[in-house]
C-alpha positions as CSV (number, residue, x, y, z in Angstrom):
1,M,139.7,-62.9,-141.0
2,F,143.3,-62.0,-140.4
3,V,144.6,-60.4,-137.2
4,G,147.7,-58.3,-136.9
5,T,150.2,-59.1,-134.1
6,T,151.8,-55.7,-133.3
7,Q,151.6,-54.9,-129.6
8,Q,150.6,-51.6,-128.0
9,K,148.6,-50.5,-131.1
10,T,145.1,-49.2,-131.2
11,P,142.7,-52.1,-132.1
12,L,140.8,-51.5,-135.3
13,R,138.2,-53.7,-137.0
14,V,138.4,-52.8,-140.7
15,L,136.3,-54.2,-143.5
16,I,138.2,-53.9,-146.8
17,I,136.3,-54.0,-150.1
18,E,139.1,-54.9,-152.6
19,D,139.5,-57.4,-155.4
20,S,143.3,-57.4,-155.0
21,E,144.7,-59.3,-152.0
22,F,148.0,-57.4,-152.6
23,D,146.4,-54.0,-152.4
24,A,144.5,-55.0,-149.3
25,R,147.7,-56.0,-147.6
26,I,149.2,-52.6,-148.5
27,L,146.3,-50.9,-146.7
28,V,146.7,-53.1,-143.6
29,N,150.4,-52.4,-143.4
30,T,149.8,-48.7,-143.8
31,L,147.3,-48.8,-140.9
32,R,149.9,-50.6,-138.8
33,Q,152.5,-48.0,-139.6
34,G,149.9,-45.4,-138.5
35,G,149.6,-46.8,-135.0
36,Y,146.7,-49.3,-135.5
37,Q,146.4,-53.0,-134.9
38,P,143.9,-54.0,-137.6
39,A,141.7,-57.0,-137.5
40,F,140.4,-57.1,-141.1
41,Q,138.4,-59.0,-143.7
42,R,138.5,-58.6,-147.4
43,V,135.4,-58.9,-149.6
44,D,134.8,-58.1,-153.3
45,T,131.1,-59.0,-153.9
46,A,127.8,-57.7,-152.7
47,E,126.9,-61.0,-151.1
48,A,130.2,-61.2,-149.2
49,L,129.7,-57.6,-148.0
50,R,126.3,-58.3,-146.7
51,A,127.4,-61.4,-144.9
52,A,130.4,-59.6,-143.3
53,L,128.1,-56.8,-142.1
54,N,125.7,-59.2,-140.5
55,N,128.2,-61.6,-139.0
56,A,130.7,-59.2,-137.4
57,Q,131.2,-55.8,-135.9
58,W,133.3,-53.2,-137.7
59,D,134.8,-49.8,-137.0
60,I,135.4,-48.6,-140.5
61,I,135.0,-49.6,-144.2
62,L,137.8,-49.0,-146.8
63,S,136.7,-49.6,-150.4
64,D,138.3,-49.6,-153.8
65,Y,136.3,-47.7,-156.4
66,N,136.4,-50.0,-159.4
67,M,136.4,-53.8,-159.2
68,P,135.5,-56.5,-161.8
69,N,132.3,-57.6,-160.0
70,F,131.7,-54.7,-157.6
71,S,132.1,-51.0,-157.1
72,A,132.3,-48.5,-154.3
73,P,128.9,-46.8,-155.1
74,A,127.2,-50.2,-154.9
75,A,129.1,-51.1,-151.7
76,L,128.2,-47.7,-150.2
77,K,124.5,-48.2,-150.9
78,I,124.6,-51.6,-149.1
79,A,126.5,-50.2,-146.1
80,L,124.0,-47.4,-145.7
81,E,121.0,-49.7,-146.0
82,S,122.4,-51.9,-143.3
83,G,121.7,-49.2,-140.7
84,F,125.2,-49.3,-139.2
85,D,126.8,-45.9,-138.9
86,L,130.3,-47.0,-140.2
87,P,132.8,-44.5,-141.7
88,F,133.2,-45.3,-145.4
89,I,136.4,-44.2,-147.1
90,I,137.0,-44.7,-150.8
91,I,140.6,-45.6,-151.9
92,S,141.2,-45.6,-155.7
93,G,144.0,-45.7,-158.1
94,G,142.6,-42.9,-160.2
95,I,139.1,-41.3,-160.2
96,G,138.2,-37.8,-161.2
97,E,137.3,-35.1,-158.8
98,D,133.7,-35.0,-160.0
99,V,133.3,-38.8,-159.3
100,A,134.8,-38.3,-155.8
101,V,132.4,-35.4,-155.0
102,A,129.4,-37.5,-156.2
103,A,130.5,-40.3,-153.9
104,M,130.8,-37.9,-150.9
105,K,127.3,-36.6,-151.6
106,A,126.0,-40.2,-151.7
107,G,127.3,-40.8,-148.2
108,A,131.0,-41.6,-148.4
109,N,133.0,-39.9,-145.6
110,D,136.3,-39.4,-147.6
111,Y,138.3,-40.5,-150.6
112,L,142.0,-41.2,-151.0
113,M,144.3,-41.9,-153.9
114,K,146.3,-45.2,-153.7
115,G,149.4,-43.1,-154.4
116,N,148.9,-41.0,-151.3
117,L,148.3,-43.5,-148.5
118,A,150.1,-41.3,-146.0
119,R,146.7,-39.7,-145.5
120,L,145.1,-43.0,-144.6
121,A,145.8,-43.2,-140.8
122,P,144.9,-39.5,-140.2
123,A,141.7,-39.9,-142.2
124,V,140.7,-43.1,-140.3
125,E,141.4,-41.3,-136.9
126,R,139.3,-38.4,-137.9
127,E,136.3,-40.4,-139.2
128,L,136.4,-42.7,-136.1
129,R,136.3,-39.6,-133.9
130,E,133.3,-38.2,-135.9
131,A,131.5,-41.5,-135.7
132,E,131.9,-41.5,-131.9
133,I,130.5,-38.0,-131.7
134,R,127.5,-39.0,-133.7
135,A,127.0,-42.1,-131.5
136,A,127.2,-39.9,-128.4
137,R,124.7,-37.5,-129.8
138,R,122.2,-40.3,-130.5
139,R,122.7,-41.7,-127.0
140,A,122.0,-38.2,-125.5
141,E,118.9,-37.8,-127.6
142,E,117.6,-41.2,-126.5
143,A,118.4,-40.4,-122.9
144,L,116.5,-37.1,-123.2
145,R,113.5,-38.8,-124.7
146,E,113.5,-41.3,-121.8
147,S,113.9,-38.5,-119.2
148,E,111.0,-36.5,-120.6
149,Q,108.9,-39.7,-120.6
150,R,109.6,-40.3,-117.0
151,Y,109.0,-36.6,-116.2
152,R,105.6,-36.9,-117.9
153,L,104.8,-39.9,-115.7
154,L,105.7,-37.9,-112.5
155,W,103.8,-34.9,-113.8
156,E,100.6,-36.8,-114.6
157,N,100.6,-39.0,-111.5
158,S,101.4,-36.4,-108.8
159,T,98.7,-36.0,-106.2
160,D,99.8,-32.3,-105.8
161,A,98.8,-29.8,-108.5
162,V,101.8,-28.6,-110.4
163,V,101.2,-25.4,-112.5
164,L,103.7,-23.7,-114.8
165,V,103.2,-19.9,-115.1
166,D,105.1,-17.3,-117.0
167,A,106.4,-14.0,-115.6
168,E,103.0,-12.4,-116.3
169,S,101.3,-15.1,-114.1
170,V,99.7,-16.7,-117.1
171,I,99.3,-20.5,-116.8
172,Q,101.2,-22.4,-119.5
173,F,100.7,-26.0,-118.3
174,A,98.9,-27.8,-115.4
175,N,99.0,-31.4,-114.4
176,P,95.8,-33.6,-114.1
177,A,95.8,-33.1,-110.3
178,V,94.4,-29.6,-110.7
179,E,91.0,-31.1,-111.6
180,E,90.9,-33.1,-108.4
181,I,91.8,-30.1,-106.3
182,F,90.2,-27.2,-108.1
183,G,87.6,-28.8,-110.5
184,Y,89.2,-27.4,-113.6
185,K,90.5,-29.6,-116.4
186,S,94.1,-28.8,-117.3
187,S,93.1,-27.5,-120.7
188,E,90.7,-25.0,-119.1
189,L,93.5,-23.3,-117.2
190,V,96.0,-22.8,-120.0
191,G,96.0,-19.1,-120.8
192,Q,94.3,-18.1,-117.6
193,N,95.8,-16.0,-114.9
194,F,97.1,-18.0,-111.9
195,S,95.0,-15.8,-109.6
196,L,92.0,-17.7,-110.9
197,L,93.0,-20.5,-108.5
198,L,93.1,-18.1,-105.5
199,A,90.3,-16.9,-103.3
200,E,89.2,-13.3,-104.1
201,G,90.4,-12.0,-100.8
202,V,94.0,-13.0,-101.4
203,R,94.4,-12.2,-105.1
204,G,95.7,-8.7,-104.5
205,D,98.3,-9.9,-102.0
206,Y,99.4,-12.5,-104.5
207,R,99.9,-10.0,-107.3
208,E,102.0,-7.7,-105.1
209,W,104.0,-10.7,-103.9
210,L,104.6,-11.8,-107.5
211,R,105.8,-8.4,-108.4
212,R,108.3,-8.2,-105.5
213,Y,109.4,-11.9,-106.0
214,L,110.3,-11.4,-109.6
215,Q,112.1,-8.1,-109.0
216,S,114.0,-9.0,-105.9
217,D,117.5,-10.4,-106.2
218,S,117.0,-12.4,-103.0
219,G,114.7,-15.3,-103.2
220,R,114.6,-15.4,-107.0
221,T,115.1,-19.2,-107.0
222,R,112.9,-20.4,-104.2
223,Q,109.9,-19.5,-102.1
224,Q,108.9,-21.3,-98.9
225,P,105.5,-22.8,-99.1
226,A,102.7,-20.7,-97.7
227,E,99.2,-21.4,-96.6
228,T,96.5,-19.5,-98.4
229,M,92.9,-19.8,-99.5
230,G,92.2,-21.3,-102.9
231,R,89.0,-21.1,-105.0
232,R,87.4,-24.1,-106.8
233,K,85.7,-23.9,-110.1
234,E,82.2,-24.0,-108.5
235,G,83.2,-21.1,-106.2
236,G,83.9,-22.9,-103.0
237,E,87.0,-22.0,-101.0
238,I,89.6,-24.5,-99.9
239,F,92.8,-24.4,-97.7
240,T,95.9,-24.7,-99.9
241,E,99.6,-24.7,-99.4
242,I,101.6,-23.2,-102.3
243,G,105.3,-23.2,-102.9
244,F,107.1,-21.7,-105.9
245,T,110.3,-22.5,-107.7
246,N,111.8,-20.1,-110.2
247,I,113.1,-21.9,-113.3
248,E,114.4,-20.9,-116.8
249,L,113.2,-22.6,-119.9
250,Q,114.6,-21.7,-123.3
251,G,115.8,-18.4,-122.0
252,S,112.5,-17.3,-120.4
253,K,111.8,-17.3,-116.7
254,Y,108.9,-19.2,-115.3
255,L,107.4,-20.1,-111.9
256,V,106.5,-23.7,-111.0
257,A,103.7,-23.7,-108.4
258,F,103.3,-26.8,-106.2
259,I,99.8,-26.8,-104.7
260,R,98.6,-29.1,-102.0
261,D,95.0,-29.2,-100.8
262,I,95.4,-29.0,-97.0
263,T,91.7,-28.5,-96.2
264,E,91.4,-31.8,-94.3
265,R,94.6,-31.1,-92.5
266,K,93.5,-27.6,-91.5
267,R,90.2,-28.9,-90.3
268,A,92.1,-31.5,-88.3
269,E,94.3,-28.7,-86.9
270,E,91.3,-26.6,-86.0
271,E,89.5,-29.5,-84.4
272,S,92.6,-30.4,-82.5
273,R,92.9,-26.8,-81.2
274,L,89.2,-26.8,-80.4
275,L,89.6,-30.0,-78.4
276,Q,92.6,-28.7,-76.6
277,S,91.0,-25.3,-75.7
278,I,87.8,-27.0,-74.5
279,S,89.7,-29.4,-72.4
280,L,91.6,-26.6,-70.7
281,A,88.6,-24.4,-70.3
282,V,86.2,-27.0,-68.8
283,N,88.8,-28.1,-66.4
284,E,89.1,-24.5,-65.2
285,A,85.4,-24.0,-65.0
286,Q,84.0,-23.1,-61.6
287,D,81.2,-25.6,-61.7
288,L,79.3,-28.2,-63.8
289,D,76.9,-25.7,-65.3
290,S,79.7,-23.4,-66.3
291,A,81.6,-26.2,-68.0
292,L,78.4,-27.3,-69.9
293,A,77.7,-23.7,-71.0
294,L,81.2,-23.4,-72.3
295,V,81.0,-26.6,-74.3
296,L,77.6,-25.7,-75.8
297,R,78.8,-22.3,-76.9
298,T,82.0,-23.5,-78.3
299,I,80.4,-26.3,-80.3
300,C,77.7,-23.9,-81.7
301,E,80.3,-21.4,-82.8
302,A,82.6,-24.0,-84.3
303,T,80.0,-26.0,-86.2
304,G,77.2,-23.6,-87.0
305,W,74.5,-25.1,-84.8
306,A,72.0,-22.4,-83.7
307,L,70.9,-23.8,-80.3
308,G,72.5,-26.1,-77.8
309,Q,71.2,-27.7,-74.6
310,A,72.3,-30.2,-72.0
311,W,70.4,-32.9,-70.2
312,L,71.6,-34.6,-67.0
313,P,70.4,-37.9,-65.3
314,S,68.3,-37.3,-62.2
315,S,69.7,-38.3,-58.9
316,D,67.8,-41.6,-59.0
317,A,68.7,-42.2,-62.7
318,T,65.1,-42.6,-63.7
319,H,64.9,-39.6,-66.1
320,L,66.8,-36.8,-67.8
321,E,66.4,-33.2,-66.5
322,C,67.2,-30.1,-68.5
323,S,70.4,-28.4,-67.3
324,P,70.5,-24.6,-66.7
325,A,73.3,-24.4,-69.3
326,W,72.3,-23.6,-72.8
327,Y,73.4,-21.4,-75.8
328,T,71.6,-20.0,-78.8
329,T,72.2,-17.5,-81.6
330,L,68.4,-17.2,-82.3
331,N,66.2,-14.4,-81.2
332,A,63.0,-16.5,-81.0
333,A,64.3,-19.5,-79.0
334,D,62.7,-18.6,-75.6
335,Q,59.5,-20.6,-76.2
336,F,61.4,-23.8,-77.2
337,R,63.7,-23.3,-74.3
338,A,60.8,-22.9,-71.8
339,V,59.1,-26.1,-73.1
340,S,62.4,-28.0,-72.8
341,E,62.9,-27.0,-69.2
342,E,59.6,-28.5,-68.3
343,F,60.3,-31.9,-69.8
344,K,61.7,-34.9,-68.0
345,F,62.7,-37.6,-70.6
346,K,62.6,-41.2,-69.6
347,P,64.9,-43.7,-71.3
348,G,64.1,-44.0,-75.0
349,E,61.8,-41.0,-75.0
350,G,62.5,-38.1,-77.4
351,L,65.9,-37.3,-78.7
352,P,67.7,-37.1,-75.3
353,G,66.1,-40.4,-74.1
354,R,67.1,-42.2,-77.3
355,V,70.7,-41.1,-76.9
356,W,70.6,-42.0,-73.2
357,T,69.5,-45.5,-73.9
358,S,71.6,-46.3,-76.9
359,K,74.8,-44.5,-75.7
360,Q,75.2,-43.5,-79.3
361,P,74.7,-40.3,-81.2
362,V,71.3,-39.8,-82.9
363,W,70.9,-37.5,-85.9
364,V,67.5,-36.0,-86.8
365,R,67.2,-34.6,-90.3
366,D,63.8,-32.9,-89.6
367,A,62.4,-32.9,-86.1
368,T,58.9,-32.0,-87.3
369,R,58.7,-35.3,-89.1
370,E,59.8,-37.5,-86.2
371,T,57.3,-39.7,-84.5
372,N,59.3,-39.8,-81.2
373,F,59.7,-36.1,-80.6
374,P,57.5,-34.8,-77.8
375,R,58.5,-31.2,-78.3
376,M,57.2,-31.2,-81.9
377,A,54.7,-28.4,-81.3
378,A,57.3,-26.0,-79.9
379,A,59.8,-27.0,-82.6
380,S,57.2,-26.3,-85.4
381,Q,56.4,-22.9,-83.9
382,M,60.0,-22.0,-83.7
383,G,61.0,-23.5,-87.0
384,V,63.4,-26.1,-85.6
385,K,64.4,-28.8,-88.2
386,A,67.7,-30.6,-88.0
387,G,69.0,-31.9,-84.6
388,V,71.7,-34.1,-83.2
389,G,72.0,-35.7,-79.7
390,I,75.4,-36.8,-78.4
391,P,76.0,-38.9,-75.2
392,V,78.6,-37.7,-72.7
393,L,80.2,-40.8,-71.4
394,A,82.4,-41.6,-68.4
395,D,83.5,-45.1,-67.7
396,D,80.8,-46.3,-70.2
397,E,78.1,-44.4,-68.2
398,V,76.0,-41.6,-69.8
399,V,76.6,-38.7,-67.4
400,A,75.0,-36.1,-69.8
401,V,73.3,-35.7,-73.2
402,I,74.0,-32.6,-75.3
403,E,71.7,-31.7,-78.2
404,F,71.9,-29.1,-81.0
405,F,69.3,-27.8,-83.4
406,L,69.1,-25.8,-86.7
407,L,66.2,-24.0,-88.4
408,E,66.9,-26.0,-91.6
409,T,67.1,-29.6,-92.6
410,R,70.6,-31.1,-92.7
411,E,71.8,-34.6,-93.8
412,E,74.0,-36.4,-91.3
413,D,77.5,-35.0,-91.2
414,E,79.8,-37.8,-89.9
415,R,82.7,-35.5,-89.4
416,Q,80.7,-33.1,-87.3
417,R,79.2,-35.9,-85.4
418,K,82.6,-37.3,-84.6
419,L,83.9,-33.9,-83.5
420,I,81.0,-33.2,-81.1
421,S,81.4,-36.8,-79.8
422,A,85.1,-36.1,-79.2
423,I,84.3,-33.0,-77.3
424,A,81.6,-34.8,-75.3
425,A,84.1,-37.5,-74.5
426,Q,86.3,-34.9,-72.8
427,L,83.3,-33.4,-71.0
428,G,82.3,-36.8,-69.5
429,G,85.4,-37.0,-67.4
430,V,85.0,-33.4,-66.2
431,I,81.4,-34.1,-65.2
432,Q,82.4,-37.2,-63.3
433,R,85.1,-35.3,-61.5
434,K,82.9,-32.4,-60.5
435,R,80.1,-34.7,-59.3
436,A,82.5,-36.7,-57.1
437,E,84.4,-33.5,-56.1
438,Q,87.6,-35.1,-57.1
439,E,90.4,-33.8,-59.1
440,L,90.6,-35.6,-62.5
441,R,93.4,-34.9,-64.8
442,E,92.5,-35.3,-68.4
443,N,95.0,-36.2,-70.9
444,E,94.8,-33.5,-73.5
445,A,94.9,-34.8,-77.1
446,Q,97.9,-33.6,-78.9
447,F,97.9,-33.1,-82.5
448,H,101.2,-32.2,-84.1
449,V,101.2,-31.3,-87.8
450,A,104.6,-30.4,-89.1
451,R,104.5,-27.4,-91.4
452,E,106.0,-28.5,-94.7
453,I,108.6,-26.0,-95.7
454,Q,109.8,-26.6,-99.2
455,Q,113.3,-25.3,-100.0
456,R,113.9,-25.5,-103.7
457,L,117.1,-25.1,-105.6
458,F,120.3,-24.3,-104.0
459,P,121.0,-22.3,-100.8
460,K,122.0,-18.7,-101.4
461,A,124.8,-18.9,-98.8
462,A,126.4,-21.4,-96.4
463,P,125.2,-21.1,-92.8
464,Q,127.5,-19.6,-90.2
465,V,128.2,-22.4,-87.7
466,P,130.7,-21.7,-84.8
467,G,133.8,-23.9,-85.2
468,F,133.1,-24.8,-88.8
469,D,133.7,-23.3,-92.2
470,I,131.2,-24.5,-94.8
471,A,130.9,-24.0,-98.5
472,G,129.1,-25.7,-101.4
473,L,128.6,-25.4,-105.1
474,S,126.8,-27.1,-108.0
475,H,127.4,-26.6,-111.7
476,A,124.6,-28.3,-113.7
477,A,125.2,-29.9,-117.1
478,E,121.8,-28.6,-118.1
479,A,119.7,-25.6,-116.9
480,T,117.8,-27.9,-114.5
481,G,119.9,-30.9,-113.5
482,G,119.5,-33.8,-111.2
483,D,122.1,-32.8,-108.5
484,Y,121.4,-30.7,-105.4
485,F,122.7,-29.8,-102.0
486,D,121.1,-28.1,-99.1
487,Y,121.5,-27.1,-95.5
488,L,118.8,-28.3,-93.1
489,P,118.0,-26.9,-89.7
490,M,117.7,-29.9,-87.3
491,L,116.7,-30.6,-83.8
492,R,119.0,-29.7,-80.9
493,D,120.7,-26.9,-82.9
494,R,122.2,-29.4,-85.3
495,L,122.8,-28.7,-89.0
496,G,121.9,-31.2,-91.7
497,V,124.0,-31.1,-94.9
498,V,122.8,-33.1,-97.8
499,V,124.0,-33.9,-101.3
500,G,121.8,-35.8,-103.8
501,D,121.4,-36.9,-107.4
502,V,118.2,-37.8,-109.2
503,T,118.7,-40.1,-112.2
504,G,118.6,-38.2,-115.4
505,H,118.6,-34.6,-116.3
506,G,116.0,-32.0,-117.3
507,I,112.8,-30.7,-115.9
508,G,111.6,-34.0,-114.4
509,P,114.6,-34.5,-112.0
510,A,114.4,-30.9,-111.0
511,L,110.8,-31.2,-110.0
512,L,111.4,-34.4,-108.2
513,M,114.3,-33.0,-106.3
514,A,112.2,-30.0,-105.3
515,E,109.7,-32.5,-103.8
516,T,112.5,-34.4,-102.0
517,R,113.9,-31.2,-100.5
518,A,110.4,-30.5,-99.0
519,Y,110.2,-33.9,-97.5
520,L,113.7,-33.7,-96.0
521,R,113.1,-30.3,-94.4
522,I,110.0,-31.5,-92.8
523,L,111.6,-34.6,-91.4
524,A,114.8,-32.8,-90.3
525,R,112.8,-30.6,-88.0
526,N,111.0,-33.6,-86.4
527,R,113.6,-36.4,-86.3
528,E,117.1,-36.6,-85.0
529,D,118.5,-39.8,-86.6
530,V,119.6,-39.4,-90.2
531,G,118.9,-43.0,-90.9
532,E,115.3,-42.6,-89.8
533,I,115.0,-39.4,-91.9
534,L,116.0,-41.3,-95.0
535,T,113.8,-44.3,-94.2
536,R,110.7,-42.1,-93.9
537,A,111.6,-40.0,-97.0
538,N,112.2,-43.2,-99.0
539,R,108.8,-44.6,-98.0
540,V,107.0,-41.5,-99.4
541,L,109.2,-41.2,-102.5
542,A,108.8,-44.9,-103.4
543,E,105.0,-44.4,-103.5
544,D,105.3,-41.1,-105.6
545,I,107.8,-42.2,-108.2
546,G,107.5,-45.9,-108.4
547,Y,110.3,-47.6,-110.5
548,E,110.8,-44.8,-113.0
549,R,113.4,-42.9,-111.0
550,F,115.6,-43.2,-107.9
551,I,117.7,-40.7,-105.9
552,T,121.1,-41.2,-104.4
553,M,121.7,-39.2,-101.3
554,L,124.2,-38.6,-98.6
555,L,122.9,-36.9,-95.4
556,V,125.2,-35.6,-92.7
557,S,124.0,-34.3,-89.3
558,L,126.6,-31.9,-87.8
559,D,126.6,-31.3,-84.0
560,P,128.5,-28.0,-83.5
561,Q,128.5,-28.3,-79.7
562,K,130.0,-31.8,-79.5
563,R,132.0,-31.4,-82.7
564,T,130.7,-34.7,-84.1
565,F,128.7,-35.8,-87.0
566,T,126.5,-38.7,-88.1
567,Y,125.5,-39.7,-91.6
568,A,123.3,-42.0,-93.7
569,N,124.1,-42.9,-97.3
570,A,121.4,-44.0,-99.7
571,G,123.4,-45.5,-102.6
572,H,125.5,-42.3,-103.0
573,P,129.2,-42.0,-103.8
574,A,131.2,-42.2,-100.5
575,G,132.1,-39.0,-98.7
576,Y,135.5,-38.6,-97.0
577,V,137.0,-37.2,-93.8
578,L,140.5,-36.0,-94.2
579,G,142.7,-35.2,-91.2
580,A,144.8,-32.1,-90.7
581,A,147.7,-33.9,-92.3
582,G,145.7,-35.0,-95.3
583,E,145.2,-38.6,-94.2
584,I,141.9,-40.4,-94.8
585,K,140.2,-40.7,-91.4
586,A,136.9,-42.0,-92.5
587,Q,134.8,-43.0,-95.5
588,L,131.1,-42.2,-95.5
589,K,130.1,-45.4,-97.4
590,R,126.7,-46.5,-98.5
591,T,124.3,-47.6,-95.8
592,G,121.3,-48.6,-98.0
593,L,119.8,-48.6,-101.5
594,P,119.0,-45.3,-103.3
595,L,115.7,-43.6,-102.4
596,G,112.6,-44.6,-104.3
597,I,113.5,-48.1,-105.4
598,K,111.8,-50.1,-102.6
599,P,109.4,-48.6,-100.0
600,D,110.5,-51.0,-97.2
601,V,114.2,-50.1,-97.1
602,A,115.4,-49.3,-93.5
603,Y,118.6,-47.2,-93.1
604,P,120.4,-48.1,-89.9
605,P,120.7,-45.7,-87.0
606,A,123.7,-43.4,-87.3
607,I,126.8,-43.6,-85.1
608,A,128.5,-40.3,-84.1
609,T,132.1,-39.6,-85.4
610,G,134.3,-37.0,-83.7
611,L,136.0,-34.2,-85.6
612,S,139.3,-32.5,-84.8
613,P,140.6,-29.0,-85.8
614,G,141.7,-29.1,-89.4
615,D,139.5,-32.1,-90.4
616,I,137.7,-31.7,-93.7
617,L,134.5,-33.4,-94.8
618,L,134.1,-33.9,-98.5
619,L,130.6,-34.5,-99.8
620,L,130.4,-35.0,-103.6
621,T,128.2,-36.3,-106.4
622,D,129.5,-38.6,-109.1
623,G,129.9,-35.7,-111.6
624,I,133.3,-34.9,-110.2
625,E,134.6,-38.4,-109.9
626,E,133.4,-39.4,-113.3
627,A,134.4,-36.2,-115.2
628,M,136.3,-37.3,-118.3
629,S,139.3,-35.9,-120.2
630,P,139.4,-35.8,-124.0
631,D,141.2,-39.2,-124.0
632,E,138.4,-40.7,-121.9
633,T,140.3,-40.9,-118.6
634,I,138.1,-40.3,-115.6
635,F,139.0,-37.8,-113.0
636,G,138.7,-40.3,-110.2
637,T,138.8,-40.3,-106.4
638,E,142.5,-40.0,-106.0
639,R,142.6,-36.6,-107.9
640,I,139.8,-35.3,-105.7
641,L,141.7,-36.3,-102.5
642,E,144.9,-34.8,-103.9
643,I,143.3,-31.5,-104.6
644,A,141.7,-31.4,-101.1
645,R,145.0,-32.2,-99.5
646,A,146.9,-29.6,-101.5
647,N,144.3,-26.9,-100.5
648,R,143.6,-28.1,-96.9
649,G,145.1,-24.9,-95.5
650,K,142.6,-22.8,-97.4
651,S,139.0,-21.9,-96.7
652,A,136.1,-24.2,-97.5
653,R,135.1,-21.9,-100.4
654,E,138.6,-22.0,-101.9
655,I,138.6,-25.8,-101.6
656,V,135.4,-26.3,-103.5
657,D,136.4,-23.7,-106.1
658,A,139.7,-25.5,-106.6
659,L,137.9,-28.8,-107.1
660,Y,135.7,-27.4,-109.8
661,A,138.6,-25.6,-111.5
662,A,140.6,-28.8,-111.5
663,V,137.7,-30.7,-113.1
664,R,137.2,-28.2,-115.8
665,Q,141.0,-28.1,-116.5
666,F,141.1,-31.9,-116.6
667,A,138.2,-32.1,-119.0
668,Q,139.6,-29.2,-121.2
669,N,137.0,-28.6,-123.9
670,T,135.1,-31.8,-123.4
671,P,131.4,-31.1,-122.8
672,Q,130.2,-31.4,-119.2
673,L,127.9,-34.5,-119.4
674,D,127.0,-34.6,-115.7
675,D,126.3,-32.1,-112.9
676,V,129.3,-31.2,-110.6
677,T,128.3,-30.8,-107.0
678,A,130.4,-30.6,-103.8
679,V,130.1,-29.5,-100.2
680,V,133.2,-29.0,-98.0
681,I,132.9,-28.8,-94.2
682,K,136.1,-27.7,-92.5
683,T,136.7,-27.9,-88.7
684,V,138.5,-24.8,-87.5
């Protein structure tokens, strides 16, 4: 192999198929004169060509047409069979036009006459450029295939139901989670109206909402999640939380519904409210009997038991006596009640005595089949079946037993048993206080469930914050890209500003970022420290997406009152603070790995940084910095800062617009291969 020595030339690895050493040298010299620095090898047999293709990398092949032991058509066939996408140019002393056309149809890229080598360098330049375009297209297609595969993994493994519906509310796709939540297989839902998944009582409201949502100019791209009743395949109703995102696929508008089964959460909320209300009410009750009556009524109404009674230890603690407090929804309960009032249960006797002795709840599936149930005759006459007895404890002492009955058999319900026991636990302290005529403050159980408010896609407008001018933009490389920015209401009247980038482009990253926005909005309303917010979000995302994706993110918390900010950076390009004179006052460098890579990453607590009038915060994704010109020069950080400095006297909106305009002018007609996202916060 021979290597040229001319400096400041474009390197070129050229494989020359030529039997004449002299003619090969002419080609090399012509390339040098055309601005190239060729590294070349000459071959003139099939065996030598195969060896050269296997043993070295080449940019282009130049081939004579006729040789004593070889020919251009034979060489072209070998080159094509090798699988390498190498431009193949035929150079001949004299071939007819029909022969040249046949060679082009066979796969040659161009042909030249040896008497017109002035065309050689331009032809090489053109074919190299075409080869690079083909290579870029192949890389893009492969990236698209990988992106779609990762999206399918997210789609198929999400614990939330994800349903794609068209503008007529007809279901087009549904992920496997719909079967777990609603009982339908995904294939059963395709072609069905989305209202099939809603309880009948809310379907009319949904249809009206959908009509207004699709027609309204406001809210066309996002809808906050709302709680509503869903309907399972077998007819049962469940509590759901549904959020919608409006997307466009192949020119048509669709809604993506994110559905979460919150039945357990709602039950927990209701139970929490029940515990709180009972705790307050019994503490305000005038006497013990009033407190017991309130508890019995509340439990029956909340759990469906038809009759409730209370038993209290006698003054000498030898037996249980029936309390005056009781509650029933039955018309024929007087006889059973009268019999109960006459009983005095010793330890271990009957349902109350068993509970008293064991200090544990006792569940009776069918009282009429119990051997230790002294009130069986009255129970049979009334039709009593299922029963449960719960101890009311104070300092590990049974201070009361409450019992409940139904007119039907019922298998033990652990959740209900625990709920009644929790209520009884609150009642125990009240009974102890009222017996001792002492004030007893009960700690009320607090159950705080943050409402998850999903904000999808980009904000319609920047928030109005006194002392600050804020603007953001995002131009996606595809209809649904991986970049996003958002404004997050935070504690103590602070404002969160976030920019992020999910790896890849297409539907998958868009869905994942919608999920991420929801997590951040929930956390921002309940946590002050941005490092803690990213730590908690990362823990959830790492479980959801595994190793298939990750998210870079820069989160800033702005304090308008103190004119300070804090930040946390999860593997995202650095942000910048420019002073009024254009100097760099601070860099918002990375403080941890991107989100979703490792669940145990902890982002350090943030430190507040002060802002002065005229200061500018620049929050960007890598699409601006890595934007490329036609000659493959990147836009770079310095150009970003120069544009910000040059426009620092203008509004935040004008600055972000200037950034985007500069990027597009720099790239000229080069396709935008990545999303371009920026947020500018200007102190005024």
